N, C-alpha and C positions, 0 to 999 in steps of 0.2 A: 326817344321818339314817343310822341303822344298824339292822341286824336282829340281835338277840341273844336267847338264852333268858332267861326270867325269873330263873333262877339266876345269870346272868352280870351282871345289873344290879348296879352297885357303889355304895358309899357316896357317891363323888364325883358320880355321876350324880344320885342323889337330892338331894344338897345343891344342885347346880347348877340342878336343876329348880325348887327354891325353894318347894315346897309344904309347908304346915303346919310341923312342927318340923324338916323337912329331913333326917330320918333315913331310912336304908334300911328299917328296920322299919316306920315309918309308911307310906312309899311303897308297900311290898309289900302291906301289909294293905289300904290304900286301893284299890289296883288290883285285888286279889282281890275285894273287896266290889263295886267298880264292875262288873267283868265278871260276877260272880254275878247282879247285878240284871238283866243282859242274858241270863241263862241260859247263860253260858259259864263252864265250870270251867277254872281255870288252875292250873298247878303249876310247879315249877322248870324243866321242859323246854319249857313253852309259849313260842313265839317272840313277841317283842315288838318293835315298831318304836320306836326311841328317836330 
């Protein structure tokens, strides 16, 4: 487990997590949508627990 900003999440992490098409683009969009449904706005500086 590690704490990084959304902007620091890399392609390898997205691939290793294995969701959907495994791209960083998909991972980022999916997580932005998920947090938006919870009323949380995220951007490149938002800290994420990976």
